[in-house]
N, C-alpha and C positions, 0 to 999 in steps of 0.2 A: 778486365778492361771493364771502365764504366760504361754503359750504354748511353748514348746522348738522344734526348727528343725534342724535336722543333714543334710548336702549337703553328698549324698554319690556319687561320681565320680572315677569309676574304668575304670582305662586305659588298654589297649591290651596291656599290659607290660610282660604278662607271670610271673608274680611272682607267679601264681598259674597253673604249666604248666598241660594243659589238654591233655589226649590222644586223644581227638576229638579237634575241631577248636577253636581258641579263640574267635572267634564271636559267636558260639555257647553258650559258657558258659557266655559271655556277653550278650546275649539275656535275660539271667534270672537275670540279674544285675539290682535292680530300680535305674532311673538317677533323678535327681534336688532333691526335699526339701522334706523328711519325717518326720513326727510329731515322734518325741522322742519314744513314748510309740508304735510305731509300729514297730522299728528296731526289734525288738524280738518276733514279732507275727508270723513270720513266718521263715522258714527255708532259703529262698532266701535272705531276710533282714539280716538275722543271719550271714550269709555267707559272704555278702558283707560287713558289718560293720567291721567282723574279718578280709577281704581282705585291709581294709582302714588301718590297720596297718603293714601288707606286702608290702602294696605300699611303703612304706619309706626302704624296704631293697634295697641295693646298685646295679644297675647294673654295673658293671666293665669292661664292653666293652665300656663305656661312659669316660674312664680314661683320654682322651687328653682334654675333654672340662670339667673335674672334676672342680665343685662338680656337673656338669649336670648327672641327672639320680643319684645322691647322690653317685657317683662314687668317688675315691679317685685318686690323681696324684701320688700314691705310688710308682711304676715302675720306673717313670723318675726323683722321687724325692730321690731315692737311688742311690746306686753306681752302679747297675745294667743296668742302661740304662739313654736315655735324649732325650726331644723333644728340641734341643737347636735351631733347625731353625724355631720353631713356636712360638717366643719369646709372641706372643699376645695372644695366647689361652693356653696355657699352665702353670698350677698353678705351677707345678713343678719347671719351671725354676726359678722362682721368690725363691721358698723355696731353691733353688741349690746356690744361691748368698746371702740369708739371707737378703733379702730385702721386704719378706712379711711383712705385716702391721698387726693390730692388730685387724683387721674386717675380715681377710680373712679365720677365721673358723667359722665363724657366720652361713653360709647354714648349718653347721653339726652341729652345738648347736641346732639349730631352728627344722631342719628336723630331728634330732633323739628324742628330747624332745616330738614332734607333737606326735610319735606313742606310747612315753613312756605315754601320757596322755590318748589317744585311748585305748591303753590296760587297764588300770586301770578301765576305765570306764565300759570297756568291761565284766571285771572279776567282777566288782563289780553287774552287772545285768543281766550274763548270767544264772544264775540259775534260775531265772525268765520267761525265754523263756516259749512258747506256747509248752507244752509238747505233743500235737498233731502233732505240722510239724519238734520240736527239741526234741531227744530221749536224755534219762538219756545219753547214750554212747555219742554224740556227745555234750550235754553240758560240759562233765568233758574233751572230748578230745579237744575241743574248748577253754575253760578255758585253759587247759595245753598250748596249742599252745599262746593264748597270754601271758599269765605269761613267757612263753621261751623266745620269741620276746622280750617283754620289759625287761627283764634281759640280752638278748645279746645287745640291742640297749645301757643300761648301760657299759655293757663291751666297745663295740666300744666308747665311751665317754671316758672312762677309761683310754682308750689307746691311747688317742690323748690327752686328756686335765689332767691327772692325776685325782685326787680326785674331783669329782661333787655332786652337792645338789641330794640325794635321796629323790624321793618323793612317798611314798606308798600310797597316797590317792588322789584322785581327788580335786584338788582346784577349789571350787566353781567359779563360773562366776561372779559373784556380789563380790567376796572376794575384799578386799581394807585394805590399810594400812598396821601393821604388819602381817596380815595372808599371804602376798603374798611377803614377804623378807624371804630367805633360806640361811642359811651360806651352805659352801661346807661340806661335810660328809667326815671324816677321811678315809684315804686309806683303812687300813684293814676293816674297817667297811663296804664300798661299796663292798670289795670282798665279806665279809661274806653275804651282802644281795643277791649278784647276784648270788652266787653258793648255797645260801639258796632255792631262785626262782626258780631255774634251777632243783635242787633237787626234791623241790615242783611240777613242771611240769612234771619230770620225773614220779612222782608217779601218778598224773591225767591220765596221757596218758597210763602209763603201768596199772593202775589198771582195766581199761576197756578193756583192750586186750583180745581179746580170738582168736580164730581159723579164723574168718571172720575179724577181724580188730586189727592184730598184733601192739603192741607198737611201734615197732623197724621198721616199713615198710610204705610207704606213705599211707596217708590216701584216701579212696576211699569217693566218694559224689555220690552218684547214680551210672553209669556206667562208670564213670571217676576215673582215678586213678592220683593223682595230687601231681606229684614231685614237690619237691621244700618247701614243708610243713612240721612244726617242727614234728620230730618223737622222740622218748625215748631217741635214737642214739645222736640224735642231743644235746638233754640236757646234756648228759655226754659228749660230746666232749667239750661244750664251758664251762663246771664247769672244765677241764683239761686246758683248755685254759687260764680260768681266774687265775686258781692256778699257771701256768707257769709263768703270767705276775705279779703275786704280790711275787714269787721265786727271780725273776730276780734283778740284782744290780741297777737297776734306782728305784726301789720301795722297795728294801730289803736294809734299812740301809743306804742310800744316805744322807749322810750329808750335800751334796751341797744344800738340801732343807731344814735345818735347821730352817731358816726364814720362811718359808711357814706355817702361822698360820692363823687361822679365828681372826676375832676382840676380840674374849674372850679369846684369847690367846690359843688355842685348835692346838695341832700339828696336820699335815694334812698329813705327809707321814714320816712312822716309821725311827726313826732314828737309832734303834741297828739292825745289821744284825744276820737274823734268820734262822739257815741251815734247822731247821725243816720245812721251807715252801718248800723246794726243795721237801722233802718225802712226803709232801702234793700233790705235784704236780705229782709225780713220782706215788705215791699210787692211784691217779685219773688214770690216763694214763693205767694203768696196770689194773685198775676195768673196765675200757672202753674194752681194749683188752681180757681180761676173758670173759666178758658177750656178745661182739657180733664177735669176731673173732673165726671161719672162717664161723661161720654159717650165719652171714648176711654181713659182712665187710670183704674185701682180696684183695690182693695188686693184681692188674692187670696185668696178663701175657696173651702172645699170643705165639703160638709154631709155629714151622715148621723145616726145614731140617739145617737152618744156625743159629747156636746161636747169633753172631751179629747182623743180620736182626732182630731176634724175639726180641732182648732187645730194638733196636731201634724203632719197631713196638710196642712195651709195652710203652716204655716211650712218643711217641708221642701219641699213642691212649688214653691213661689212661686221658688226659686231653681234646679229642675231641669226644671221645665216651660217647655221655649223659648218666648220671646215672648208670654207670658202678660199679661193685661191689666193686671199691676202694672209691668211692664218699660218704662221710656222708653227708653233707648239700650242697646246691649251691643256685645260682640265677636260674630261669628255663626261658628257651627260650629267651634269651635277644636277641638285634638287632645289631650284629656282623658288619655291615659296615663300623663305624667309625675306629673300632680298625683293621680289615681288611686291611683297605685304609692305615693307620698309617704302618703297618709291609710291605705291598706290594710295590716292589721298582716302580719307574716310568716307566722304560722299553718302555721308547721311541721307536718310529720307529719299536717295534714288531709287529705281526699279530693281527687286531682288535679281535679276539676271545680271546686273552690273556688277563685276567685280569690284570688290570693297576691300580697303588696307587700313594700314597705321598711318602712312605718310609721313613719318618723321625723318626720311633721310632726307634732309633739307640743304638746298643747294645754297651757297653763302652770296652775297652780295657782289664781293669781289670777284666769284666765277662768274656771275651772270654778266658781270663789265664787260668781263674778259673778252667776249666774243665780239668779234667785227661787225660790221655794218655789212649791208648786202652789196657795197661797192669796195668790201673788201679793206677797209681803214678801221683805227681804232674810234671808240666813242669820243674820245679827247682831241680827234682831230678837226679842225674846222671844217674841214672839205668832206667829213663823213655824213653831214645830213642828218645828225644825231639831235634828237628830240628830248629833253629831259623833265617834259612835263606834258602836261593833257592828252587827250583822246582822239583817235583817229578811228575811223573804220578800216579793218584789215583783215584778210583772210589768211592764215596760217598754212603752209603746205599739206598739213594731215585735214583741215578742217573742211566743211562742207559749204559754207556761207563765209562773207564779209561779219564783223561782228566790232562791237565798240574797244578797243585796245590801247591799255595804256601807252602812250607814245615810245619809251624806250623800249618798249619790246615789239615793235615794229620795224619793217625794213630792217632786219638781221640778218647775217647769214644763215645758210642750210643748218649750220652743225646747233644753233643756238635752239632751234625748234626739235631737233634730236634729242637735245640733251635736259632740255628744262622745260617742267611744267609750271605754268604761272598762273595770276588769278584771272577767271572768265574765260579759260582756255577751253576748248573742246575736248573731251576727255577721251583717249583709245579705244575703250572698252564700251561700246555704248549698248551691249546685251541686248536684248530685246525691248527695250524703253520705248515705249509711243513719243515722248518728248525730246529731246535734245538734253545729253548731260554735259553741263559746264561745270569745271572744278570753280569754287569759291572759295578762298581761304579768308575771307573776312570773318569780323568775331561772330556775326550771327550766320556766317555760311555754312555749306553744306558740309564744309571741312575746315571748319575755324576752331577759335579755342574754348568757343560755348560747347562744344561738341567732345571735348575731352582734354583730359590733363595730359594726357603723355602721348595720345595716338593724335599728333597734330606736327605739322610743319612748324619750326620755329621761326622761319624768316617769310613764310608766303611764297615760297619756291620748295617745287621736289627736282629731285634726281630723274629723268626720265630716260636717260640714254641705256641701253640691253631691257629696255621693258617691251614685253610684246602682248598682244589679244591672246593668242592661244595658251600661255600660262603653263606650257607643257616644260620639263625637264630640260635642258639643252644644254651646250659645253660653253666655257669659257675661256676665251683667248687671253693667254699668258703675254706672247709677243707676235704683233704683225709687222708686215713689210713697211708698212709707216714709219713705224718707231726707227728701223734699221736707217731709212731714209733719214731722217730727222738725227738719226745719231751720227751719221756720216756727216750731213752739213755742218753740224753743231764741231765734232772732231776736227775737219778739215780746217774751219774757221778759227780753230784755238793755235794752229802751227803755219798753216797756209791761208792767211788772209787772202782775199781778191782770188783764188781758184775758183776757175767758174762753175767747176760741179756744186761748190756752194748754193747758189743761187739754182742751179738745175734741179736737185732734188728737193730743195724747199718749194720750189715752184709748182713741181707735181703734186705735193700735199696740197697745195692752196686752189691747183687748177681741177681737181677731184672735188674740192669741197664748193668748187662753185661761184669763187671769189674772184678778182682780178689778181694777176700775179706781181711779182717785182720785175719792173724791166723798164723798156723806153717808148713802149708803145702808146697812143694815144689813151688807151683805159688803164695802162699798166699804172703801178705802184710806183714811187721813186723809191730805186735800190738804196738800202741802207748805206751809208757813206764810208764808214769805218768799221774796223774791225768789233770794237764795241757796241758800236750800233747793231750791227748784224748780228751779235751775241744776244741783243733785246729779241730782236724778230724772231730769231729759232728759237729762244726761250717762250715767248708768246704762243709762237705756231703749236710747240711742244704743248703749253698750257691747254690750249683748245684742243686739239686735235687728239690727242691722250687723255683728256678729261675724264675723270671716274674709271680708268682703267688700271688703277694702282699702280700708276707711273710718277704720279707727281710728289708724292710723298718721298719719296727715293729722290727726286730731280733736286726738290729743294734741300735737302742735307746735302748730297753730292756737291751742290754748289756751294754750301754755306750761305746760304742767304736765309734761311729758316727764323731767325728771329723777327725780321722785317716782315714774313710773311704767314709763317705758321703761328706766330707770335701776335699777329696783328689782331687786334678787334673785329668781332663777326658783325654784319650789319644785316639787316633786310628790310621787308615792309614791316608795317606797323600791324601788329598781329591781334592789337586790342582797339583797332579802329574798324568801324564800316562807311561805306562811299569813300569820298574822298580822303577821308582822316586816315583811311588805310595806307593810300600810296604815299605814305611818309617814310622817308629813309628812317632806320631806329636802329639804335644801338641793340643787338641780341645778347650778346655774351664778350666778356672778358677773356681772354688768353693770353700767356706767357709761353714762351720757350728758352729755356736754360741752355747754357754751352754744353752742360752734362748730359741734354737732351738729343745730341746728334749721337752717339752712341749707346746702344741699348745696355743696361748692365747684365753682367754676368750672374746666374743665380748664386746667391748667396751661401746656399749649401754645398755647391762646387767650389765655391773660393775655400770653403772651410775643410773640405776633402783634401783639396789639392795644394799643398806648400808652394807649387812654383807657377800657381794660375794668378796673375795678377788683375786685379779689379780695372775697369775703366773709370776715368778721370770723373769725379763728382759724384759716385754713388759709394 
């Protein structure tokens, strides 16, 4: 019999976050080649093999170099921001111009199917692990983790490529011929498989829960609590996420894909709209809320004497305070250096103690304009008080004094100041500078175009959200409770417009953000009067609340509004002007979004190898 070896290589990526140091955990992990039979002979080897599945979970702090670290270019590829001055390294730029080719998605296809195979192998063998080393509790929990991870990787592929081949069993290494040819699984069957697997994983994790190992809390191995591992809450959250995708216009009766069929004629994307899919999504979101809120998860809030500052601190720290009560799942202990460099202006000439960067993750004007005013209204609302020109003395919530500020940036809601760095704003990291450090994007400013041809904002704004002064490695939230609340409101509005829960959960988000709610009170905003207007209100709230969190790219596609949004031209300030000339709305980038761009291309080499695998339309 041929002896099988498996190579175990665990990087200090922090996929499993330890309360003790990463190096201490890694000292327990074997390196090199292991005989297959020895993997499940010890807890150390078993845990290491499970970690191989986690190793392909994306580190979104690497998005500029996507697919490095399995990150995606989701922020600059959406209408939120751009890396326009970094064309050589930003995958998002090719997507913005629809010049990407059929092989660009190959890394995600390969890197997501790899852990799928590892998870399937792990699930098939974990029950035979050495009972002396691996308890029944850990066997069940580990199996649930592997099963859920496999389902989540399939979900990530589903939202990129549409229907993908589901491989429930390990393909033998020596398989050949028709045994290695697989057609794409119809979309609804993919959804059923993913949600079914997540439900099974939930039961496997929850069935072994007790007071020492609650299934909705991070698992403990020895003395280490390892955040970032799958919990029962994660399973339920991704059931809801998958059902939201299935209910959305891109995949729910989309006749644009009438011709997308397997070679045997099997229709891959359902052609009849089914409103009950929204009910399934809403029910899944409500089931999550009923089970886990408020005992396990809750909206993150901070308190103090000033309500505006409280809202600012809450909306800022919910992202930067690792594993607070709002986080459902995330990537643990990511390396923030690249991402923070992208957001930090160049700040030429400032004190050496001040952190400096490239500043080319540039917020688009459309995103800047999306934030509400401090009275909770859109900037186009005549009652908003928005001023489109001129200057006023204004003190931002992070500033130490009032300073002359362009009126469009004054009296905006707290999330605006959390998310956007604008001209003449007080910089977060003052270092030990003896004078105040202000960001200046004007032509001759410390972060203007004369300072660099590439390390510069293209719009006169930088993304600010998820930036800290400490610059320490930290975690990235994949999904938090606020998104589930907004999912619930959206799904309810689509199948049961007028349901009071729509407004209830939408208003919980606005309330935490420190802006007036929709209602009938004296300071309330009028309730959107129709299903269509409520839909737009929910979409708008998602745009602002979840900005720069890798959500909007997928929202715009599943709503089928990408040509009008991701395909729209990008505007900003005039980066070639000083003084008043800078404050002119200026075209920065032409974009286009073609119908083919809704679904990613399956790698061409995969199409050539598998006669049953059909390509997505337009590629």
